[in-house]
N, CA, C and O atoms as CSV, one atom per row, in Angstrom:
chain,resi,resn,atom,element,x,y,z
A,1,MET,N,N,134.862,-25.534,-36.711
A,1,MET,CA,C,133.397,-26.332,-36.610
A,1,MET,C,C,133.620,-28.089,-36.311
A,1,MET,O,O,134.719,-28.506,-35.945
A,2,ASP,N,N,132.799,-28.736,-36.455
A,2,ASP,CA,C,133.175,-30.496,-35.961
A,2,ASP,C,C,132.679,-30.869,-37.170
A,2,ASP,O,O,132.739,-32.085,-37.347
A,3,GLY,N,N,132.020,-29.988,-38.426
A,3,GLY,CA,C,131.244,-30.750,-39.561
A,3,GLY,C,C,129.899,-31.056,-39.530
A,3,GLY,O,O,129.243,-31.173,-40.565
A,4,ILE,N,N,129.366,-31.215,-38.259
A,4,ILE,CA,C,127.857,-31.945,-38.424
A,4,ILE,C,C,127.217,-31.317,-38.209
A,4,ILE,O,O,127.186,-30.465,-37.322
A,5,LYS,N,N,126.298,-31.672,-39.237
A,5,LYS,CA,C,124.750,-30.444,-39.322
A,5,LYS,C,C,124.235,-30.610,-38.577
A,5,LYS,O,O,124.331,-31.679,-37.974
A,6,HIS,N,N,123.141,-29.338,-38.092
A,6,HIS,CA,C,122.252,-29.335,-36.599
A,6,HIS,C,C,121.551,-28.814,-37.508
A,6,HIS,O,O,121.861,-27.810,-38.151
A,7,PHE,N,N,120.050,-29.792,-37.685
A,7,PHE,CA,C,118.912,-29.114,-38.102
A,7,PHE,C,C,117.924,-28.593,-37.242
A,7,PHE,O,O,117.356,-29.309,-36.417
A,8,ALA,N,N,117.598,-26.988,-37.427
A,8,ALA,CA,C,116.400,-26.246,-36.474
A,8,ALA,C,C,115.227,-27.205,-36.223
A,8,ALA,O,O,114.865,-28.015,-37.076
A,9,ALA,N,N,114.743,-27.102,-35.216
A,9,ALA,CA,C,113.771,-27.705,-34.488
A,9,ALA,C,C,112.484,-27.023,-35.173
A,9,ALA,O,O,112.565,-25.802,-35.309
A,10,THR,N,N,111.454,-27.571,-35.566
A,10,THR,CA,C,110.483,-27.331,-36.286
A,10,THR,C,C,109.336,-26.436,-35.167
A,10,THR,O,O,108.876,-26.666,-34.048
A,11,ARG,N,N,109.277,-25.948,-35.611
A,11,ARG,CA,C,107.931,-25.002,-34.077
A,11,ARG,C,C,107.075,-25.842,-34.213
A,11,ARG,O,O,106.745,-26.191,-35.346
A,12,PRO,N,N,106.392,-26.477,-32.892
A,12,PRO,CA,C,105.340,-27.438,-32.791
A,12,PRO,C,C,103.974,-26.552,-32.886
A,12,PRO,O,O,103.841,-25.434,-32.389
A,13,GLY,N,N,102.741,-27.446,-33.805
A,13,GLY,CA,C,101.747,-26.569,-33.930
A,13,GLY,C,C,101.022,-26.612,-32.322
A,13,GLY,O,O,101.323,-27.063,-31.217
A,14,GLN,N,N,100.196,-26.058,-32.774
A,14,GLN,CA,C,98.882,-25.570,-31.631
A,14,GLN,C,C,97.925,-27.027,-31.739
A,14,GLN,O,O,97.570,-27.618,-32.759
A,15,LEU,N,N,97.664,-27.349,-30.362
A,15,LEU,CA,C,96.078,-28.390,-30.783
A,15,LEU,C,C,94.911,-27.407,-30.879
A,15,LEU,O,O,94.928,-26.314,-30.313
A,16,CYS,N,N,93.726,-27.926,-31.751
A,16,CYS,CA,C,92.417,-27.209,-31.044
A,16,CYS,C,C,91.997,-27.776,-29.653
A,16,CYS,O,O,92.207,-28.970,-29.438
A,17,PRO,N,N,91.467,-27.067,-28.777
A,17,PRO,CA,C,91.354,-27.251,-27.288
A,17,PRO,C,C,89.934,-28.491,-27.530
A,17,PRO,O,O,89.772,-29.416,-26.734
A,18,SER,N,N,89.060,-28.282,-28.701
A,18,SER,CA,C,87.411,-28.910,-28.897
A,18,SER,C,C,88.253,-30.399,-29.172
A,18,SER,O,O,88.167,-31.341,-28.384
A,19,CYS,N,N,89.097,-30.436,-30.460
A,19,CYS,CA,C,89.190,-31.877,-31.045
A,19,CYS,C,C,90.384,-32.186,-31.449
A,19,CYS,O,O,90.871,-32.685,-32.463
A,20,LYS,N,N,90.751,-31.799,-30.474
A,20,LYS,CA,C,92.693,-32.066,-30.235
A,20,LYS,C,C,93.289,-32.369,-31.300
A,20,LYS,O,O,94.115,-33.255,-31.081
A,21,GLN,N,N,93.247,-31.944,-32.688
A,21,GLN,CA,C,93.337,-31.688,-33.988
A,21,GLN,C,C,94.567,-30.762,-34.287
A,21,GLN,O,O,94.609,-29.781,-33.543
A,22,PRO,N,N,95.772,-30.870,-35.384
A,22,PRO,CA,C,96.526,-29.768,-34.981
A,22,PRO,C,C,96.218,-28.713,-36.298
A,22,PRO,O,O,95.921,-28.911,-37.476
A,23,LEU,N,N,96.492,-27.261,-35.318
A,23,LEU,CA,C,95.554,-25.763,-36.113
A,23,LEU,C,C,96.644,-26.210,-37.068
A,23,LEU,O,O,97.514,-27.068,-36.918
A,24,PRO,N,N,96.253,-25.050,-38.544
A,24,PRO,CA,C,96.941,-24.818,-39.388
A,24,PRO,C,C,98.103,-23.194,-39.166
A,24,PRO,O,O,97.470,-22.250,-38.694
A,25,THR,N,N,99.283,-22.956,-39.398
A,25,THR,CA,C,99.639,-22.189,-39.321
A,25,THR,C,C,99.442,-20.748,-39.975
A,25,THR,O,O,99.904,-21.062,-41.072
A,26,THR,N,N,99.171,-19.667,-40.099
A,26,THR,CA,C,99.411,-18.632,-41.167
A,26,THR,C,C,100.542,-17.753,-40.535
A,26,THR,O,O,100.751,-17.531,-39.343
A,27,VAL,N,N,101.324,-17.237,-41.817
A,27,VAL,CA,C,102.530,-16.518,-42.016
A,27,VAL,C,C,102.142,-15.511,-42.493
A,27,VAL,O,O,101.581,-15.521,-43.588
A,28,GLN,N,N,102.384,-14.137,-41.642
A,28,GLN,CA,C,101.946,-12.914,-42.476
A,28,GLN,C,C,103.174,-12.081,-42.350
A,28,GLN,O,O,103.981,-12.630,-41.599
A,29,ARG,N,N,103.607,-10.908,-42.843
A,29,ARG,CA,C,104.848,-10.395,-42.348
A,29,ARG,C,C,104.439,-9.050,-41.959
A,29,ARG,O,O,103.427,-8.507,-42.403
A,30,HIS,N,N,105.256,-8.513,-41.111
A,30,HIS,CA,C,105.325,-7.110,-40.430
A,30,HIS,C,C,106.843,-6.615,-40.886
A,30,HIS,O,O,107.873,-7.287,-40.946
A,31,LYS,N,N,106.602,-5.020,-41.229
A,31,LYS,CA,C,108.150,-4.354,-41.402
A,31,LYS,C,C,108.389,-3.799,-39.966
A,31,LYS,O,O,107.734,-3.126,-39.170
A,32,THR,N,N,109.151,-4.160,-39.980
A,32,THR,CA,C,109.743,-3.850,-38.585
A,32,THR,C,C,111.479,-2.519,-38.879
A,32,THR,O,O,112.453,-3.048,-39.415
A,33,MET,N,N,111.568,-1.344,-38.571
A,33,MET,CA,C,113.015,-1.420,-39.281
A,33,MET,C,C,113.371,-1.390,-40.188
A,33,MET,O,O,114.546,-1.748,-40.263
A,34,GLY,N,N,112.645,-0.940,-41.604
A,34,GLY,CA,C,112.774,-1.643,-42.720
A,34,GLY,C,C,112.941,-2.693,-43.086
A,34,GLY,O,O,113.546,-2.603,-44.154
A,35,VAL,N,N,112.666,-4.253,-42.702
A,35,VAL,CA,C,112.724,-5.292,-43.008
A,35,VAL,C,C,111.662,-6.166,-42.383
A,35,VAL,O,O,111.147,-5.964,-41.283
A,36,TYR,N,N,111.342,-7.353,-43.368
A,36,TYR,CA,C,109.952,-7.443,-43.211
A,36,TYR,C,C,110.318,-8.633,-42.313
A,36,TYR,O,O,111.224,-9.411,-42.611
A,37,VAL,N,N,109.692,-8.723,-41.374
A,37,VAL,CA,C,109.948,-10.031,-40.435
A,37,VAL,C,C,108.365,-11.185,-40.379
A,37,VAL,O,O,107.213,-10.777,-40.530
A,38,PRO,N,N,108.694,-12.344,-40.175
A,38,PRO,CA,C,107.535,-13.369,-40.229
A,38,PRO,C,C,106.713,-13.587,-38.775
A,38,PRO,O,O,107.231,-13.947,-37.718
A,39,LEU,N,N,105.032,-13.215,-39.047
A,39,LEU,CA,C,104.553,-13.374,-38.342
A,39,LEU,C,C,103.603,-14.454,-38.228
A,39,LEU,O,O,102.550,-14.558,-38.856
A,40,TYR,N,N,104.234,-15.519,-37.075
A,40,TYR,CA,C,102.775,-16.573,-36.919
A,40,TYR,C,C,102.202,-16.970,-36.045
A,40,TYR,O,O,102.611,-17.269,-34.923
A,41,ALA,N,N,100.653,-17.035,-36.700
A,41,ALA,CA,C,100.090,-16.980,-36.129
A,41,ALA,C,C,99.143,-18.432,-36.284
A,41,ALA,O,O,99.457,-19.079,-37.283
A,42,ASP,N,N,98.066,-19.021,-35.468
A,42,ASP,CA,C,97.423,-20.132,-36.218
A,42,ASP,C,C,95.952,-19.622,-36.052
A,42,ASP,O,O,95.320,-18.937,-35.247
A,43,ALA,N,N,95.675,-20.455,-37.484
A,43,ALA,CA,C,94.827,-20.224,-38.541
A,43,ALA,C,C,93.139,-20.960,-37.484
A,43,ALA,O,O,93.290,-21.743,-36.546
A,44,PRO,N,N,92.078,-20.588,-37.835
A,44,PRO,CA,C,90.573,-21.174,-37.069
A,44,PRO,C,C,91.084,-22.646,-37.008
A,44,PRO,O,O,92.086,-22.927,-37.666
A,45,CYS,N,N,90.446,-23.634,-36.241
A,45,CYS,CA,C,90.072,-25.251,-37.292
A,45,CYS,C,C,89.495,-25.399,-38.214
A,45,CYS,O,O,88.451,-24.781,-38.425
A,46,ASP,N,N,89.991,-26.250,-39.026
A,46,ASP,CA,C,89.638,-26.383,-40.360
A,46,ASP,C,C,89.072,-27.745,-40.393
A,46,ASP,O,O,88.981,-28.293,-41.492
A,47,ASN,N,N,88.554,-28.561,-38.989
A,47,ASN,CA,C,87.649,-29.731,-39.155
A,47,ASN,C,C,86.778,-29.432,-38.921
A,47,ASN,O,O,86.423,-28.643,-38.045
A,48,PRO,N,N,85.884,-30.319,-40.075
A,48,PRO,CA,C,84.018,-29.811,-40.227
A,48,PRO,C,C,83.588,-30.653,-39.289
A,48,PRO,O,O,82.385,-30.413,-39.192
A,49,SER,N,N,83.816,-31.337,-38.686
A,49,SER,CA,C,83.478,-32.108,-37.607
A,49,SER,C,C,83.493,-31.454,-35.678
A,49,SER,O,O,83.012,-31.937,-34.653
A,50,CYS,N,N,84.417,-29.991,-35.995
A,50,CYS,CA,C,84.723,-29.961,-34.695
A,50,CYS,C,C,83.620,-28.689,-34.170
A,50,CYS,O,O,82.908,-28.165,-35.027
A,51,SER,N,N,83.541,-28.296,-32.918
A,51,SER,CA,C,82.267,-27.020,-32.649
A,51,SER,C,C,83.019,-25.733,-32.718
A,51,SER,O,O,82.360,-24.714,-32.514
A,52,ARG,N,N,84.552,-25.591,-33.023
A,52,ARG,CA,C,85.528,-24.599,-32.603
A,52,ARG,C,C,85.716,-24.194,-34.362
A,52,ARG,O,O,86.502,-23.259,-34.516
A,53,ALA,N,N,84.965,-24.897,-36.022
A,53,ALA,CA,C,85.539,-24.806,-36.825
A,53,ALA,C,C,84.863,-23.356,-37.508
A,53,ALA,O,O,83.806,-22.816,-37.184
A,54,VAL,N,N,85.628,-23.025,-38.323
A,54,VAL,CA,C,84.918,-21.459,-38.758
A,54,VAL,C,C,84.126,-22.518,-40.466
A,54,VAL,O,O,84.623,-22.900,-41.525
A,55,THR,N,N,83.354,-22.562,-40.119
A,55,THR,CA,C,82.746,-22.433,-41.764
A,55,THR,C,C,82.233,-21.769,-42.883
A,55,THR,O,O,82.885,-20.729,-42.787
A,56,ALA,N,N,81.640,-21.642,-43.726
A,56,ALA,CA,C,81.784,-20.566,-45.180
A,56,ALA,C,C,80.921,-19.524,-44.376
A,56,ALA,O,O,81.335,-18.418,-44.027
A,57,ASP,N,N,79.805,-19.972,-44.156
A,57,ASP,CA,C,78.630,-18.652,-42.834
A,57,ASP,C,C,79.480,-18.225,-41.639
A,57,ASP,O,O,79.351,-17.190,-40.984
A,58,ARG,N,N,80.183,-18.997,-41.506
A,58,ARG,CA,C,80.520,-17.662,-40.671
A,58,ARG,C,C,81.990,-17.344,-40.254
A,58,ARG,O,O,82.354,-17.152,-39.094
A,59,ARG,N,N,83.038,-17.307,-41.720
A,59,ARG,CA,C,84.217,-17.106,-41.991
A,59,ARG,C,C,83.887,-15.601,-42.840
A,59,ARG,O,O,83.105,-15.283,-43.736
A,60,ALA,N,N,84.963,-14.866,-42.006
A,60,ALA,CA,C,85.124,-13.436,-42.135
A,60,ALA,C,C,85.152,-13.081,-43.703
A,60,ALA,O,O,85.710,-13.824,-44.510
A,61,PRO,N,N,84.704,-12.250,-43.959
A,61,PRO,CA,C,85.286,-11.798,-45.919
A,61,PRO,C,C,86.413,-11.433,-46.142
A,61,PRO,O,O,87.104,-10.950,-45.245
A,62,GLU,N,N,86.843,-11.581,-47.379
A,62,GLU,CA,C,88.363,-11.306,-47.431
A,62,GLU,C,C,88.732,-10.169,-47.299
A,62,GLU,O,O,87.926,-9.244,-47.388
A,63,GLY,N,N,89.971,-9.979,-47.069
A,63,GLY,CA,C,90.572,-9.208,-46.577
A,63,GLY,C,C,90.010,-8.250,-45.346
A,63,GLY,O,O,90.564,-7.203,-45.009
A,64,ASP,N,N,88.941,-8.732,-44.801
A,64,ASP,CA,C,88.781,-8.119,-43.552
A,64,ASP,C,C,89.454,-8.563,-41.884
A,64,ASP,O,O,89.218,-9.451,-41.065
A,65,VAL,N,N,90.352,-7.441,-41.967
A,65,VAL,CA,C,91.453,-7.785,-40.320
A,65,VAL,C,C,90.647,-7.477,-39.473
A,65,VAL,O,O,89.742,-6.648,-39.574
A,66,THR,N,N,91.003,-8.308,-38.335
A,66,THR,CA,C,90.562,-7.872,-36.943
A,66,THR,C,C,91.234,-7.203,-36.333
A,66,THR,O,O,92.377,-7.530,-36.014
A,67,ARG,N,N,90.765,-6.263,-36.068
A,67,ARG,CA,C,91.761,-5.195,-35.206
A,67,ARG,C,C,91.396,-4.828,-33.723
A,67,ARG,O,O,90.204,-4.998,-33.467
A,68,GLY,N,N,92.037,-4.442,-32.872
A,68,GLY,CA,C,91.813,-4.436,-31.828
A,68,GLY,C,C,90.887,-3.601,-31.776
A,68,GLY,O,O,90.220,-3.293,-32.764
A,69,PRO,N,N,90.638,-2.886,-30.056
A,69,PRO,CA,C,89.102,-2.038,-29.869
A,69,PRO,C,C,89.824,-0.246,-30.583
A,69,PRO,O,O,91.004,0.103,-30.543
A,70,ALA,N,N,89.067,0.266,-30.953
A,70,ALA,CA,C,89.471,1.625,-31.704
A,70,ALA,C,C,89.977,2.629,-30.650
A,70,ALA,O,O,89.614,2.596,-29.474
A,71,THR,N,N,90.870,3.552,-31.176
A,71,THR,CA,C,91.020,4.143,-30.327
A,71,THR,C,C,90.366,5.353,-30.183
A,71,THR,O,O,89.924,5.613,-31.302
A,72,ASP,N,N,90.008,6.403,-29.260
A,72,ASP,CA,C,89.735,7.512,-29.046
A,72,ASP,C,C,90.372,8.810,-30.082
A,72,ASP,O,O,91.580,9.039,-30.013
A,73,PRO,N,N,89.631,9.507,-30.889
A,73,PRO,CA,C,90.914,10.756,-31.590
A,73,PRO,C,C,91.120,11.140,-30.860
A,73,PRO,O,O,92.169,10.592,-30.521
A,74,GLY,N,N,90.811,12.024,-29.985
A,74,GLY,CA,C,90.914,13.152,-28.956
A,74,GLY,C,C,90.170,13.900,-29.217
A,74,GLY,O,O,89.091,13.581,-29.717
A,75,PRO,N,N,90.596,15.442,-28.897
A,75,PRO,CA,C,89.885,16.071,-28.568
A,75,PRO,C,C,89.494,16.904,-30.043
A,75,PRO,O,O,88.398,17.335,-30.402
A,76,ASP,N,N,90.896,16.956,-30.782
A,76,ASP,CA,C,90.666,17.712,-31.923
A,76,ASP,C,C,90.312,17.068,-32.961
A,76,ASP,O,O,90.369,17.636,-34.051
A,77,GLY,N,N,89.809,15.562,-32.847
A,77,GLY,CA,C,89.453,14.724,-34.252
A,77,GLY,C,C,90.141,14.329,-34.925
A,77,GLY,O,O,89.720,13.676,-35.880
A,78,ALA,N,N,91.403,14.522,-34.758
A,78,ALA,CA,C,92.198,13.989,-36.166
A,78,ALA,C,C,92.956,12.848,-35.596
A,78,ALA,O,O,93.686,12.169,-36.318
């Protein structure tokens, strides 16, 4: 080893398409093969003057997770 310490680059944040402010990043965890791995996602814009900002009246209730479309349970209903 050369004795020089190299720092990892930080993950660049995404910018809001309407106000160009940096979006906050949320970190969730997902269990894969017995190990929890981080999942990074951009949170909604928190700039109050932005048209895409999520306000208190438009915010989803706590614990509500948005998932993909519901799947058909199949012919047996299970």
